[in-house]
C-alpha positions, 0 to 999 in steps of 0.5 A: 723706152722708159720715157714711154713707160713713164708717160703710160704710167702717168695716163693709166692711173688718170684714166683709171686703168690697170697696170697690164696697159703698161705691160703693154706700153713696153712689149709695144715699144720694145717692139717699135725699137727693135722693128724700126732699128733694124728695119726702119732705112728699109721703111723710109726707102720704101716711103721715098719709094727710092731705087738702088742707084747704077754707076754707069747712069749715076757716075759723078754720085758713085765716084764722089761717094767713094771718094769722100767715102775714102777721105773719111774712111767711113765705109761705102755706103748703100748708094739710092736715087728716087726720080724726082727733078726736086732737088733733095737729098739724105741718109738713113741707116744705124750705123756707119756699115749699114748706112745708105744715102739716097738723092733725087735725080733732079739734085745730081742734075743740076748739080755740078760735081764741086757742089755734088762733093758738098752735098754728099759730105753733108750727108756722111757727115750726118753718117759720121755723127751718128745722127742717122741713128739719133734721128731714127730712134727721135722719131719712134718715139714721137710716132710713139707717142703720137700713137698711144696718146691717139689710143688712151684718148680713144678708149676713154670716149669710148671705153672706161672712162674711171668710175665714180668713186674715182671721180669722188676721190678726185679722178676727175683732176687726174683725167682733166690731167691725162688728158691735156698729157696726151694732146701734150705730149705728141706736140712737144715730143714733134717740137724736140724731133724738130728742133733736134733736126735743124742743128744736126742739120748746122753740125753738119754743115760744118762738118762736110766743109770740113771733109771736102776744105771748101766750103763755097760747094755746100754753100752754092749748092743751099743757094741752088736749093733755095732757088728749086721752089719745087715740091719732094711729092715722095716726101711726108712728114715722117721723113722730111727732117732727114732731107738737107732742105725742106722738101716742102719748102716752107717759109724759112723765117717766120714768127718764133711760134711757127719757126719751131715747127720748121724742120730745118734752120733757114738756108741763109743762116746756114751760107753766111755760116759757111761762107764764113769760114 
């Protein structure tokens, strides 16, 4: 919230707006943070089209999650299924008591039990490491900055553009700085979000291997995920970093610039690290 308010303060000074816009930013930031904290997971489920899992139809999914929850000392998460033949999974929620693990029907059908254990252990590690809360907060921050930047740029062109006195006193320089900040802040925030997502994937891989004591299970699951080139239709740019592998199957390896916008670390490197444990 403090970060958002500082950004708005700089932009409002650059564009010649009053303090009422900072107050608006405070109210907006508080409302978005509270709403996302308590209802962000339900929004993600709705965006993904996930349905509550059935124990009879998804027996392995249920029993694997139950066994690993007991082993890790975590409460049993709620389980959901996305009806899609693409292979993927993710975890969400605000804390272990309100955790949710989601898997596609494709990954449930095509992984054996040991491989599924590796994937569920990975997702439960996200829960135990509080990655679910971290990514929820970072995603909200990025979305808020994108909204505020778009609002300020629109108000610049369609609303006040600064008085002649402001421009005469060097206001033009501040406007240029404000425009640059309004355009760059959401891009930089997105790069930060994706960088955090990549590092937390490595941590969840290691924590999941520690939980199952069998890193080869997750390594084999990742090999199958790498071979699956089907795009997950339920995913979008906001939810993509949550999944265990890139749901859009973009290039895992590229130049340093394109690598900044990768949602996941290279699968080959993840497999290599798992098999070196």
